[in-house]
N, CA, C, O and CB atoms as a CASP TS submission, in Angstrom:
PFRMAT TS
TARGET T0000
AUTHOR 0000-0000-0000
METHOD Language model
MODEL 1
PARENT N/A
ATOM      1  N   UNK     1      16.839 -12.190   2.707  1.00  0.00           N
ATOM      2  CA  UNK     1      16.641 -12.475   4.112  1.00  0.00           C
ATOM      3  C   UNK     1      16.720 -11.155   4.877  1.00  0.00           C
ATOM      4  O   UNK     1      17.574 -10.309   4.611  1.00  0.00           O
ATOM      5  CB  UNK     1      17.694 -13.502   4.635  1.00  0.00           C
ATOM      6  N   UNK     2      15.810 -11.007   5.827  1.00  0.00           N
ATOM      7  CA  UNK     2      15.845  -9.823   6.673  1.00  0.00           C
ATOM      8  C   UNK     2      15.615 -10.230   8.118  1.00  0.00           C
ATOM      9  O   UNK     2      15.066 -11.294   8.405  1.00  0.00           O
ATOM     10  CB  UNK     2      14.792  -8.786   6.222  1.00  0.00           C
ATOM     11  N   UNK     3      16.044  -9.364   9.016  1.00  0.00           N
ATOM     12  CA  UNK     3      15.887  -9.607  10.448  1.00  0.00           C
ATOM     13  C   UNK     3      15.183  -8.401  11.052  1.00  0.00           C
ATOM     14  O   UNK     3      15.580  -7.258  10.826  1.00  0.00           O
ATOM     15  CB  UNK     3      17.271  -9.865  11.145  1.00  0.00           C
ATOM     16  N   UNK     4      14.133  -8.669  11.823  1.00  0.00           N
ATOM     17  CA  UNK     4      13.402  -7.610  12.515  1.00  0.00           C
ATOM     18  C   UNK     4      13.169  -8.043  13.959  1.00  0.00           C
ATOM     19  O   UNK     4      13.295  -9.221  14.295  1.00  0.00           O
ATOM     20  CB  UNK     4      12.046  -7.297  11.800  1.00  0.00           C
ATOM     21  N   UNK     5      12.832  -7.082  14.800  1.00  0.00           N
ATOM     22  CA  UNK     5      12.480  -7.343  16.193  1.00  0.00           C
ATOM     23  C   UNK     5      10.988  -7.087  16.366  1.00  0.00           C
ATOM     24  O   UNK     5      10.428  -6.178  15.754  1.00  0.00           O
ATOM     25  CB  UNK     5      13.320  -6.453  17.170  1.00  0.00           C
ATOM     26  N   UNK     6      10.349  -7.899  17.208  1.00  0.00           N
ATOM     27  CA  UNK     6       8.925  -7.706  17.487  1.00  0.00           C
ATOM     28  C   UNK     6       8.633  -8.201  18.897  1.00  0.00           C
ATOM     29  O   UNK     6       8.793  -9.386  19.190  1.00  0.00           O
ATOM     30  CB  UNK     6       8.034  -8.449  16.440  1.00  0.00           C
ATOM     31  N   UNK     7       8.206  -7.297  19.763  1.00  0.00           N
ATOM     32  CA  UNK     7       7.862  -7.641  21.153  1.00  0.00           C
ATOM     33  C   UNK     7       8.968  -8.424  21.858  1.00  0.00           C
ATOM     34  O   UNK     7       8.691  -9.362  22.605  1.00  0.00           O
ATOM     35  CB  UNK     7       6.575  -8.451  21.184  1.00  0.00           C
ATOM     36  N   UNK     8      10.215  -8.038  21.619  1.00  0.00           N
ATOM     37  CA  UNK     8      11.340  -8.703  22.264  1.00  0.00           C
ATOM     38  C   UNK     8      11.832  -9.950  21.550  1.00  0.00           C
ATOM     39  O   UNK     8      12.827 -10.546  21.963  1.00  0.00           O
ATOM     40  CB  UNK     8      10.969  -9.059  23.643  1.00  0.00           C
ATOM     41  N   UNK     9      11.159 -10.347  20.499  1.00  0.00           N
ATOM     42  CA  UNK     9      11.547 -11.520  19.716  1.00  0.00           C
ATOM     43  C   UNK     9      12.341 -11.084  18.492  1.00  0.00           C
ATOM     44  O   UNK     9      12.134  -9.992  17.961  1.00  0.00           O
ATOM     45  CB  UNK     9      10.303 -12.337  19.291  1.00  0.00           C
ATOM     46  N   UNK    10      13.238 -11.935  18.057  1.00  0.00           N
ATOM     47  CA  UNK    10      13.991 -11.729  16.819  1.00  0.00           C
ATOM     48  C   UNK    10      13.322 -12.572  15.737  1.00  0.00           C
ATOM     49  O   UNK    10      13.063 -13.758  15.942  1.00  0.00           O
ATOM     50  CB  UNK    10      15.517 -12.113  16.990  1.00  0.00           C
ATOM     51  N   UNK    11      13.047 -11.964  14.596  1.00  0.00           N
ATOM     52  CA  UNK    11      12.448 -12.686  13.469  1.00  0.00           C
ATOM     53  C   UNK    11      13.408 -12.609  12.291  1.00  0.00           C
ATOM     54  O   UNK    11      13.788 -11.524  11.851  1.00  0.00           O
ATOM     55  CB  UNK    11      11.043 -12.095  13.088  1.00  0.00           C
ATOM     56  N   UNK    12      13.792 -13.769  11.791  1.00  0.00           N
ATOM     57  CA  UNK    12      14.675 -13.847  10.624  1.00  0.00           C
ATOM     58  C   UNK    12      13.921 -14.552   9.501  1.00  0.00           C
ATOM     59  O   UNK    12      13.545 -15.717   9.637  1.00  0.00           O
ATOM     60  CB  UNK    12      16.013 -14.599  10.966  1.00  0.00           C
ATOM     61  N   UNK    13      13.704 -13.853   8.403  1.00  0.00           N
ATOM     62  CA  UNK    13      13.022 -14.487   7.274  1.00  0.00           C
ATOM     63  C   UNK    13      13.969 -15.488   6.618  1.00  0.00           C
ATOM     64  O   UNK    13      15.157 -15.221   6.441  1.00  0.00           O
ATOM     65  CB  UNK    13      12.540 -13.421   6.240  1.00  0.00           C
ATOM     66  N   UNK    14      13.416 -16.647   6.262  1.00  0.00           N
ATOM     67  CA  UNK    14      14.208 -17.721   5.645  1.00  0.00           C
ATOM     68  C   UNK    14      13.420 -18.394   4.524  1.00  0.00           C
ATOM     69  O   UNK    14      13.477 -19.612   4.361  1.00  0.00           O
ATOM     70  CB  UNK    14      14.624 -18.769   6.705  1.00  0.00           C
ATOM     71  N   UNK    15      12.695 -17.604   3.765  1.00  0.00           N
ATOM     72  CA  UNK    15      11.885 -18.174   2.691  1.00  0.00           C
ATOM     73  C   UNK    15      12.774 -18.949   1.721  1.00  0.00           C
ATOM     74  O   UNK    15      13.952 -18.640   1.546  1.00  0.00           O
ATOM     75  CB  UNK    15      11.108 -17.065   1.945  1.00  0.00           C
ATOM     76  N   UNK    16      12.179 -19.958   1.099  1.00  0.00           N
ATOM     77  CA  UNK    16      12.965 -20.825   0.224  1.00  0.00           C
ATOM     78  C   UNK    16      12.232 -21.079  -1.084  1.00  0.00           C
ATOM     79  O   UNK    16      11.006 -21.001  -1.162  1.00  0.00           O
ATOM     80  CB  UNK    16      13.276 -22.152   0.921  1.00  0.00           C
ATOM     81  N   UNK    17      13.016 -21.384  -2.103  1.00  0.00           N
ATOM     82  CA  UNK    17      12.474 -21.632  -3.435  1.00  0.00           C
ATOM     83  C   UNK    17      12.002 -23.078  -3.531  1.00  0.00           C
ATOM     84  O   UNK    17      12.707 -24.006  -3.135  1.00  0.00           O
ATOM     85  CB  UNK    17      13.529 -21.326  -4.528  1.00  0.00           C
ATOM     86  N   UNK    18      10.813 -23.248  -4.059  1.00  0.00           N
ATOM     87  CA  UNK    18      10.254 -24.592  -4.217  1.00  0.00           C
ATOM     88  C   UNK    18       9.320 -24.596  -5.420  1.00  0.00           C
ATOM     89  O   UNK    18       8.864 -23.545  -5.870  1.00  0.00           O
ATOM     90  CB  UNK    18       9.499 -25.047  -2.928  1.00  0.00           C
ATOM     91  N   UNK    19       9.050 -25.756  -5.920  1.00  0.00           N
ATOM     92  CA  UNK    19       8.130 -25.915  -7.054  1.00  0.00           C
ATOM     93  C   UNK    19       8.440 -24.948  -8.189  1.00  0.00           C
ATOM     94  O   UNK    19       7.651 -24.056  -8.500  1.00  0.00           O
ATOM     95  CB  UNK    19       6.697 -25.715  -6.595  1.00  0.00           C
ATOM     96  N   UNK    20       9.567 -25.138  -8.779  1.00  0.00           N
ATOM     97  CA  UNK    20       9.941 -24.275  -9.898  1.00  0.00           C
ATOM     98  C   UNK    20      10.448 -22.939  -9.412  1.00  0.00           C
ATOM     99  O   UNK    20      11.451 -22.864  -8.702  1.00  0.00           O
ATOM    100  CB  UNK    20       8.764 -24.070 -10.832  1.00  0.00           C
ATOM    101  N   UNK    21       9.758 -21.889  -9.795  1.00  0.00           N
ATOM    102  CA  UNK    21      10.204 -20.545  -9.443  1.00  0.00           C
ATOM    103  C   UNK    21       9.381 -19.906  -8.335  1.00  0.00           C
ATOM    104  O   UNK    21       9.423 -18.685  -8.178  1.00  0.00           O
ATOM    105  CB  UNK    21      10.165 -19.670 -10.652  1.00  0.00           C
ATOM    106  N   UNK    22       8.644 -20.678  -7.573  1.00  0.00           N
ATOM    107  CA  UNK    22       7.811 -20.140  -6.499  1.00  0.00           C
ATOM    108  C   UNK    22       8.584 -20.131  -5.182  1.00  0.00           C
ATOM    109  O   UNK    22       9.481 -20.948  -4.970  1.00  0.00           O
ATOM    110  CB  UNK    22       6.512 -20.962  -6.355  1.00  0.00           C
ATOM    111  N   UNK    23       8.225 -19.200  -4.305  1.00  0.00           N
ATOM    112  CA  UNK    23       8.881 -19.050  -3.007  1.00  0.00           C
ATOM    113  C   UNK    23       7.912 -19.388  -1.882  1.00  0.00           C
ATOM    114  O   UNK    23       6.769 -18.931  -1.877  1.00  0.00           O
ATOM    115  CB  UNK    23       9.422 -17.620  -2.835  1.00  0.00           C
ATOM    116  N   UNK    24       8.376 -20.190  -0.929  1.00  0.00           N
ATOM    117  CA  UNK    24       7.586 -20.576   0.245  1.00  0.00           C
ATOM    118  C   UNK    24       8.023 -19.729   1.443  1.00  0.00           C
ATOM    119  O   UNK    24       9.215 -19.648   1.742  1.00  0.00           O
ATOM    120  CB  UNK    24       7.750 -22.103   0.557  1.00  0.00           C
ATOM    121  N   UNK    25       7.069 -19.101   2.127  1.00  0.00           N
ATOM    122  CA  UNK    25       7.408 -18.270   3.280  1.00  0.00           C
ATOM    123  C   UNK    25       7.858 -19.110   4.480  1.00  0.00           C
ATOM    124  O   UNK    25       7.255 -20.132   4.806  1.00  0.00           O
ATOM    125  CB  UNK    25       6.211 -17.410   3.670  1.00  0.00           C
ATOM    126  N   UNK    26       8.921 -18.655   5.118  1.00  0.00           N
ATOM    127  CA  UNK    26       9.417 -19.306   6.331  1.00  0.00           C
ATOM    128  C   UNK    26      10.163 -18.262   7.149  1.00  0.00           C
ATOM    129  O   UNK    26      10.848 -17.400   6.599  1.00  0.00           O
ATOM    130  CB  UNK    26      10.345 -20.531   5.991  1.00  0.00           C
ATOM    131  N   UNK    27      10.023 -18.348   8.470  1.00  0.00           N
ATOM    132  CA  UNK    27      10.762 -17.451   9.360  1.00  0.00           C
ATOM    133  C   UNK    27      11.231 -18.232  10.578  1.00  0.00           C
ATOM    134  O   UNK    27      10.596 -19.199  10.999  1.00  0.00           O
ATOM    135  CB  UNK    27       9.887 -16.239   9.789  1.00  0.00           C
ATOM    136  N   UNK    28      12.338 -17.799  11.126  1.00  0.00           N
ATOM    137  CA  UNK    28      12.850 -18.345  12.373  1.00  0.00           C
ATOM    138  C   UNK    28      12.664 -17.263  13.428  1.00  0.00           C
ATOM    139  O   UNK    28      13.157 -16.145  13.271  1.00  0.00           O
ATOM    140  CB  UNK    28      14.364 -18.790  12.248  1.00  0.00           C
ATOM    141  N   UNK    29      11.952 -17.596  14.502  1.00  0.00           N
ATOM    142  CA  UNK    29      11.768 -16.642  15.593  1.00  0.00           C
ATOM    143  C   UNK    29      12.595 -17.106  16.779  1.00  0.00           C
ATOM    144  O   UNK    29      12.760 -18.305  17.004  1.00  0.00           O
ATOM    145  CB  UNK    29      10.261 -16.503  15.982  1.00  0.00           C
ATOM    146  N   UNK    30      13.110 -16.152  17.530  1.00  0.00           N
ATOM    147  CA  UNK    30      13.921 -16.502  18.690  1.00  0.00           C
ATOM    148  C   UNK    30      13.775 -15.471  19.793  1.00  0.00           C
ATOM    149  O   UNK    30      13.508 -14.296  19.540  1.00  0.00           O
ATOM    150  CB  UNK    30      15.381 -16.639  18.295  1.00  0.00           C
ATOM    151  N   UNK    31      13.957 -15.936  21.028  1.00  0.00           N
ATOM    152  CA  UNK    31      13.850 -15.050  22.184  1.00  0.00           C
ATOM    153  C   UNK    31      14.735 -15.590  23.307  1.00  0.00           C
ATOM    154  O   UNK    31      14.910 -16.800  23.454  1.00  0.00           O
ATOM    155  CB  UNK    31      12.368 -14.921  22.656  1.00  0.00           C
ATOM    156  N   UNK    32      15.290 -14.666  24.098  1.00  0.00           N
ATOM    157  CA  UNK    32      16.000 -15.042  25.318  1.00  0.00           C
ATOM    158  C   UNK    32      14.996 -15.079  26.456  1.00  0.00           C
ATOM    159  O   UNK    32      14.305 -14.093  26.713  1.00  0.00           O
ATOM    160  CB  UNK    32      17.169 -14.051  25.632  1.00  0.00           C
ATOM    161  N   UNK    33      14.914 -16.211  27.137  1.00  0.00           N
ATOM    162  CA  UNK    33      14.056 -16.356  28.311  1.00  0.00           C
ATOM    163  C   UNK    33      14.795 -17.193  29.341  1.00  0.00           C
ATOM    164  O   UNK    33      15.296 -18.276  29.036  1.00  0.00           O
ATOM    165  CB  UNK    33      12.682 -17.007  27.939  1.00  0.00           C
ATOM    166  N   UNK    34      14.857 -16.688  30.546  1.00  0.00           N
ATOM    167  CA  UNK    34      15.494 -17.446  31.616  1.00  0.00           C
ATOM    168  C   UNK    34      16.939 -17.796  31.332  1.00  0.00           C
ATOM    169  O   UNK    34      17.406 -18.868  31.719  1.00  0.00           O
ATOM    170  CB  UNK    34      14.731 -18.694  31.871  1.00  0.00           C
ATOM    171  N   UNK    35      17.654 -16.907  30.658  1.00  0.00           N
ATOM    172  CA  UNK    35      19.062 -17.144  30.362  1.00  0.00           C
ATOM    173  C   UNK    35      19.321 -18.083  29.200  1.00  0.00           C
ATOM    174  O   UNK    35      20.470 -18.434  28.934  1.00  0.00           O
ATOM    175  CB  UNK    35      19.723 -17.679  31.557  1.00  0.00           C
ATOM    176  N   UNK    36      18.270 -18.496  28.504  1.00  0.00           N
ATOM    177  CA  UNK    36      18.426 -19.396  27.355  1.00  0.00           C
ATOM    178  C   UNK    36      17.818 -18.757  26.116  1.00  0.00           C
ATOM    179  O   UNK    36      16.913 -17.927  26.213  1.00  0.00           O
ATOM    180  CB  UNK    36      17.766 -20.772  27.632  1.00  0.00           C
ATOM    181  N   UNK    37      18.321 -19.149  24.951  1.00  0.00           N
ATOM    182  CA  UNK    37      17.793 -18.662  23.683  1.00  0.00           C
ATOM    183  C   UNK    37      16.933 -19.755  23.065  1.00  0.00           C
ATOM    184  O   UNK    37      17.416 -20.853  22.790  1.00  0.00           O
ATOM    185  CB  UNK    37      18.941 -18.241  22.716  1.00  0.00           C
ATOM    186  N   UNK    38      15.670 -19.454  22.851  1.00  0.00           N
ATOM    187  CA  UNK    38      14.728 -20.407  22.272  1.00  0.00           C
ATOM    188  C   UNK    38      14.387 -19.987  20.849  1.00  0.00           C
ATOM    189  O   UNK    38      14.244 -18.798  20.561  1.00  0.00           O
ATOM    190  CB  UNK    38      13.445 -20.510  23.132  1.00  0.00           C
ATOM    191  N   UNK    39      14.257 -20.970  19.962  1.00  0.00           N
ATOM    192  CA  UNK    39      13.890 -20.683  18.577  1.00  0.00           C
ATOM    193  C   UNK    39      12.711 -21.551  18.155  1.00  0.00           C
ATOM    194  O   UNK    39      12.435 -22.596  18.743  1.00  0.00           O
ATOM    195  CB  UNK    39      15.090 -20.913  17.636  1.00  0.00           C
ATOM    196  N   UNK    40      12.029 -21.085  17.122  1.00  0.00           N
ATOM    197  CA  UNK    40      10.902 -21.831  16.562  1.00  0.00           C
ATOM    198  C   UNK    40      10.773 -21.459  15.087  1.00  0.00           C
ATOM    199  O   UNK    40      10.846 -20.282  14.733  1.00  0.00           O
ATOM    200  CB  UNK    40       9.569 -21.530  17.342  1.00  0.00           C
ATOM    201  N   UNK    41      10.581 -22.456  14.230  1.00  0.00           N
ATOM    202  CA  UNK    41      10.328 -22.202  12.810  1.00  0.00           C
ATOM    203  C   UNK    41       8.852 -21.895  12.607  1.00  0.00           C
ATOM    204  O   UNK    41       7.985 -22.605  13.117  1.00  0.00           O
ATOM    205  CB  UNK    41      10.758 -23.415  11.941  1.00  0.00           C
ATOM    206  N   UNK    42       8.578 -20.850  11.869  1.00  0.00           N
ATOM    207  CA  UNK    42       7.207 -20.509  11.485  1.00  0.00           C
ATOM    208  C   UNK    42       7.138 -20.662   9.969  1.00  0.00           C
ATOM    209  O   UNK    42       7.782 -19.922   9.225  1.00  0.00           O
ATOM    210  CB  UNK    42       6.800 -19.037  11.950  1.00  0.00           C
ATOM    211  N   UNK    43       6.345 -21.636   9.525  1.00  0.00           N
ATOM    212  CA  UNK    43       6.260 -21.949   8.099  1.00  0.00           C
ATOM    213  C   UNK    43       4.805 -21.864   7.660  1.00  0.00           C
ATOM    214  O   UNK    43       3.912 -22.365   8.343  1.00  0.00           O
ATOM    215  CB  UNK    43       6.850 -23.360   7.796  1.00  0.00           C
ATOM    216  N   UNK    44       4.574 -21.234   6.527  1.00  0.00           N
ATOM    217  CA  UNK    44       3.221 -21.161   5.975  1.00  0.00           C
ATOM    218  C   UNK    44       2.850 -22.515   5.369  1.00  0.00           C
ATOM    219  O   UNK    44       3.708 -23.371   5.155  1.00  0.00           O
ATOM    220  CB  UNK    44       3.115 -20.028   4.906  1.00  0.00           C
ATOM    221  N   UNK    45       1.575 -22.687   5.103  1.00  0.00           N
ATOM    222  CA  UNK    45       1.142 -23.895   4.406  1.00  0.00           C
ATOM    223  C   UNK    45       1.891 -24.008   3.082  1.00  0.00           C
ATOM    224  O   UNK    45       2.193 -22.996   2.450  1.00  0.00           O
ATOM    225  CB  UNK    45      -0.395 -23.880   4.169  1.00  0.00           C
ATOM    226  N   UNK    46       2.187 -25.215   2.668  1.00  0.00           N
ATOM    227  CA  UNK    46       2.940 -25.403   1.426  1.00  0.00           C
ATOM    228  C   UNK    46       2.182 -24.894   0.202  1.00  0.00           C
ATOM    229  O   UNK    46       2.782 -24.652  -0.846  1.00  0.00           O
ATOM    230  CB  UNK    46       3.273 -26.871   1.242  1.00  0.00           C
ATOM    231  N   UNK    47       0.875 -24.733   0.334  1.00  0.00           N
ATOM    232  CA  UNK    47       0.088 -24.210  -0.789  1.00  0.00           C
ATOM    233  C   UNK    47       0.225 -22.693  -0.921  1.00  0.00           C
ATOM    234  O   UNK    47      -0.196 -22.120  -1.926  1.00  0.00           O
ATOM    235  CB  UNK    47      -1.385 -24.584  -0.617  1.00  0.00           C
ATOM    236  N   UNK    48       0.807 -22.041   0.082  1.00  0.00           N
ATOM    237  CA  UNK    48       1.000 -20.589   0.046  1.00  0.00           C
ATOM    238  C   UNK    48       2.380 -20.311  -0.532  1.00  0.00           C
ATOM    239  O   UNK    48       3.395 -20.558   0.119  1.00  0.00           O
ATOM    240  CB  UNK    48       0.846 -19.949   1.475  1.00  0.00           C
ATOM    241  N   UNK    49       2.412 -19.799  -1.751  1.00  0.00           N
ATOM    242  CA  UNK    49       3.684 -19.487  -2.402  1.00  0.00           C
ATOM    243  C   UNK    49       3.607 -18.112  -3.051  1.00  0.00           C
ATOM    244  O   UNK    49       2.526 -17.561  -3.258  1.00  0.00           O
ATOM    245  CB  UNK    49       4.046 -20.564  -3.453  1.00  0.00           C
ATOM    246  N   UNK    50       4.768 -17.578  -3.364  1.00  0.00           N
ATOM    247  CA  UNK    50       4.860 -16.241  -3.953  1.00  0.00           C
ATOM    248  C   UNK    50       5.833 -16.257  -5.120  1.00  0.00           C
ATOM    249  O   UNK    50       6.685 -17.139  -5.228  1.00  0.00           O
ATOM    250  CB  UNK    50       5.300 -15.201  -2.897  1.00  0.00           C
ATOM    251  N   UNK    51       5.691 -15.271  -5.985  1.00  0.00           N
ATOM    252  CA  UNK    51       6.572 -15.177  -7.150  1.00  0.00           C
ATOM    253  C   UNK    51       7.960 -14.668  -6.796  1.00  0.00           C
ATOM    254  O   UNK    51       8.932 -14.985  -7.481  1.00  0.00           O
ATOM    255  CB  UNK    51       5.957 -14.274  -8.188  1.00  0.00           C
ATOM    256  N   UNK    52       8.060 -13.873  -5.722  1.00  0.00           N
ATOM    257  CA  UNK    52       9.360 -13.307  -5.362  1.00  0.00           C
ATOM    258  C   UNK    52       9.733 -13.662  -3.925  1.00  0.00           C
ATOM    259  O   UNK    52       8.871 -13.900  -3.080  1.00  0.00           O
ATOM    260  CB  UNK    52       9.349 -11.783  -5.542  1.00  0.00           C
ATOM    261  N   UNK    53      11.027 -13.690  -3.676  1.00  0.00           N
ATOM    262  CA  UNK    53      11.525 -13.950  -2.325  1.00  0.00           C
ATOM    263  C   UNK    53      11.085 -12.842  -1.377  1.00  0.00           C
ATOM    264  O   UNK    53      10.739 -13.106  -0.225  1.00  0.00           O
ATOM    265  CB  UNK    53      13.062 -14.074  -2.324  1.00  0.00           C
ATOM    266  N   UNK    54      11.097 -11.626  -1.851  1.00  0.00           N
ATOM    267  CA  UNK    54      10.702 -10.495  -0.992  1.00  0.00           C
ATOM    268  C   UNK    54       9.254 -10.628  -0.526  1.00  0.00           C
ATOM    269  O   UNK    54       8.957 -10.417   0.650  1.00  0.00           O
ATOM    270  CB  UNK    54      10.886  -9.164  -1.741  1.00  0.00           C
ATOM    271  N   UNK    55       8.352 -10.979  -1.446  1.00  0.00           N
ATOM    272  CA  UNK    55       6.949 -11.154  -1.064  1.00  0.00           C
ATOM    273  C   UNK    55       6.792 -12.293  -0.061  1.00  0.00           C
ATOM    274  O   UNK    55       6.021 -12.186   0.893  1.00  0.00           O
ATOM    275  CB  UNK    55       6.085 -11.423  -2.304  1.00  0.00           C
ATOM    276  N   UNK    56       7.522 -13.376  -0.281  1.00  0.00           N
ATOM    277  CA  UNK    56       7.460 -14.512   0.644  1.00  0.00           C
ATOM    278  C   UNK    56       8.013 -14.117   2.011  1.00  0.00           C
ATOM    279  O   UNK    56       7.436 -14.472   3.039  1.00  0.00           O
ATOM    280  CB  UNK    56       8.244 -15.720   0.078  1.00  0.00           C
ATOM    281  N   UNK    57       9.119 -13.390   2.031  1.00  0.00           N
ATOM    282  CA  UNK    57       9.701 -12.943   3.299  1.00  0.00           C
ATOM    283  C   UNK    57       8.761 -11.995   4.036  1.00  0.00           C
ATOM    284  O   UNK    57       8.602 -12.100   5.253  1.00  0.00           O
ATOM    285  CB  UNK    57      11.049 -12.257   3.055  1.00  0.00           C
ATOM    286  N   UNK    58       8.139 -11.075   3.310  1.00  0.00           N
ATOM    287  CA  UNK    58       7.188 -10.150   3.939  1.00  0.00           C
ATOM    288  C   UNK    58       6.040 -10.919   4.590  1.00  0.00           C
ATOM    289  O   UNK    58       5.629 -10.607   5.708  1.00  0.00           O
ATOM    290  CB  UNK    58       6.635  -9.150   2.899  1.00  0.00           C
ATOM    291  N   UNK    59       5.536 -11.910   3.892  1.00  0.00           N
ATOM    292  CA  UNK    59       4.443 -12.724   4.434  1.00  0.00           C
ATOM    293  C   UNK    59       4.923 -13.533   5.640  1.00  0.00           C
ATOM    294  O   UNK    59       4.211 -13.646   6.638  1.00  0.00           O
ATOM    295  CB  UNK    59       3.878 -13.668   3.346  1.00  0.00           C
ATOM    296  N   UNK    60       6.127 -14.092   5.545  1.00  0.00           N
ATOM    297  CA  UNK    60       6.681 -14.884   6.650  1.00  0.00           C
ATOM    298  C   UNK    60       6.817 -14.033   7.908  1.00  0.00           C
ATOM    299  O   UNK    60       6.513 -14.499   9.006  1.00  0.00           O
ATOM    300  CB  UNK    60       8.050 -15.475   6.259  1.00  0.00           C
ATOM    301  N   UNK    61       7.266 -12.803   7.758  1.00  0.00           N
ATOM    302  CA  UNK    61       7.415 -11.913   8.911  1.00  0.00           C
ATOM    303  C   UNK    61       6.047 -11.571   9.493  1.00  0.00           C
ATOM    304  O   UNK    61       5.886 -11.517  10.712  1.00  0.00           O
ATOM    305  CB  UNK    61       8.167 -10.623   8.511  1.00  0.00           C
ATOM    306  N   UNK    62       5.074 -11.343   8.634  1.00  0.00           N
ATOM    307  CA  UNK    62       3.714 -11.054   9.099  1.00  0.00           C
ATOM    308  C   UNK    62       3.160 -12.231   9.910  1.00  0.00           C
ATOM    309  O   UNK    62       2.592 -12.034  10.984  1.00  0.00           O
ATOM    310  CB  UNK    62       2.785 -10.747   7.897  1.00  0.00           C
ATOM    311  N   UNK    63       3.327 -13.443   9.400  1.00  0.00           N
ATOM    312  CA  UNK    63       2.832 -14.638  10.091  1.00  0.00           C
ATOM    313  C   UNK    63       3.601 -14.854  11.402  1.00  0.00           C
ATOM    314  O   UNK    63       3.010 -15.240  12.411  1.00  0.00           O
ATOM    315  CB  UNK    63       2.961 -15.886   9.177  1.00  0.00           C
ATOM    316  N   UNK    64       4.901 -14.608  11.386  1.00  0.00           N
ATOM    317  CA  UNK    64       5.704 -14.762  12.600  1.00  0.00           C
ATOM    318  C   UNK    64       5.247 -13.781  13.678  1.00  0.00           C
ATOM    319  O   UNK    64       5.179 -14.143  14.853  1.00  0.00           O
ATOM    320  CB  UNK    64       7.197 -14.552  12.289  1.00  0.00           C
ATOM    321  N   UNK    65       4.937 -12.553  13.292  1.00  0.00           N
ATOM    322  CA  UNK    65       4.435 -11.571  14.261  1.00  0.00           C
ATOM    323  C   UNK    65       3.115 -12.035  14.863  1.00  0.00           C
ATOM    324  O   UNK    65       2.892 -11.875  16.063  1.00  0.00           O
ATOM    325  CB  UNK    65       4.257 -10.192  13.596  1.00  0.00           C
ATOM    326  N   UNK    66       2.241 -12.608  14.043  1.00  0.00           N
ATOM    327  CA  UNK    66       0.970 -13.130  14.562  1.00  0.00           C
ATOM    328  C   UNK    66       1.226 -14.287  15.524  1.00  0.00           C
ATOM    329  O   UNK    66       0.564 -14.392  16.557  1.00  0.00           O
ATOM    330  CB  UNK    66       0.053 -13.592  13.402  1.00  0.00           C
ATOM    331  N   UNK    67       2.186 -15.159  15.189  1.00  0.00           N
ATOM    332  CA  UNK    67       2.525 -16.285  16.060  1.00  0.00           C
ATOM    333  C   UNK    67       3.013 -15.769  17.415  1.00  0.00           C
ATOM    334  O   UNK    67       2.621 -16.289  18.459  1.00  0.00           O
ATOM    335  CB  UNK    67       3.604 -17.183  15.401  1.00  0.00           C
ATOM    336  N   UNK    68       3.863 -14.752  17.394  1.00  0.00           N
ATOM    337  CA  UNK    68       4.387 -14.166  18.633  1.00  0.00           C
ATOM    338  C   UNK    68       3.248 -13.568  19.456  1.00  0.00           C
ATOM    339  O   UNK    68       3.172 -13.789  20.665  1.00  0.00           O
ATOM    340  CB  UNK    68       5.451 -13.083  18.320  1.00  0.00           C
ATOM    341  N   UNK    69       2.376 -12.823  18.814  1.00  0.00           N
ATOM    342  CA  UNK    69       1.270 -12.180  19.528  1.00  0.00           C
ATOM    343  C   UNK    69       0.302 -13.205  20.112  1.00  0.00           C
ATOM    344  O   UNK    69      -0.283 -12.964  21.168  1.00  0.00           O
ATOM    345  CB  UNK    69       0.519 -11.234  18.595  1.00  0.00           C
ATOM    346  N   UNK    70       0.126 -14.335  19.448  1.00  0.00           N
ATOM    347  CA  UNK    70      -0.750 -15.389  19.966  1.00  0.00           C
ATOM    348  C   UNK    70      -0.177 -16.039  21.224  1.00  0.00           C
ATOM    349  O   UNK    70      -0.921 -16.613  22.019  1.00  0.00           O
ATOM    350  CB  UNK    70      -0.980 -16.453  18.896  1.00  0.00           C
ATOM    351  N   UNK    71       1.133 -15.951  21.407  1.00  0.00           N
ATOM    352  CA  UNK    71       1.778 -16.526  22.593  1.00  0.00           C
ATOM    353  C   UNK    71       1.608 -15.642  23.824  1.00  0.00           C
ATOM    354  O   UNK    71       1.769 -16.112  24.950  1.00  0.00           O
ATOM    355  CB  UNK    71       3.260 -16.750  22.327  1.00  0.00           C
ATOM    356  N   UNK    72       1.286 -14.376  23.619  1.00  0.00           N
ATOM    357  CA  UNK    72       1.196 -13.427  24.749  1.00  0.00           C
ATOM    358  C   UNK    72      -0.054 -13.647  25.568  1.00  0.00           C
ATOM    359  O   UNK    72      -0.283 -12.939  26.549  1.00  0.00           O
ATOM    360  CB  UNK    72       1.222 -11.989  24.245  1.00  0.00           C
TER
END
């Protein structure tokens, strides 16, 4: 698990093991707005899996950054 910042948002990778030894990418994004902390799960399609947790986390962070940029 890793935590990065992107455009004022916090991204925490939370990839998980599924279907045997495959890893599913997942990230939790969060931001403070108007005095409140908002979060959103960013999950890849279940058909997108990786052999390692690191690869899944890297992909999850990439997708989370795209999600954040699409909100701007």
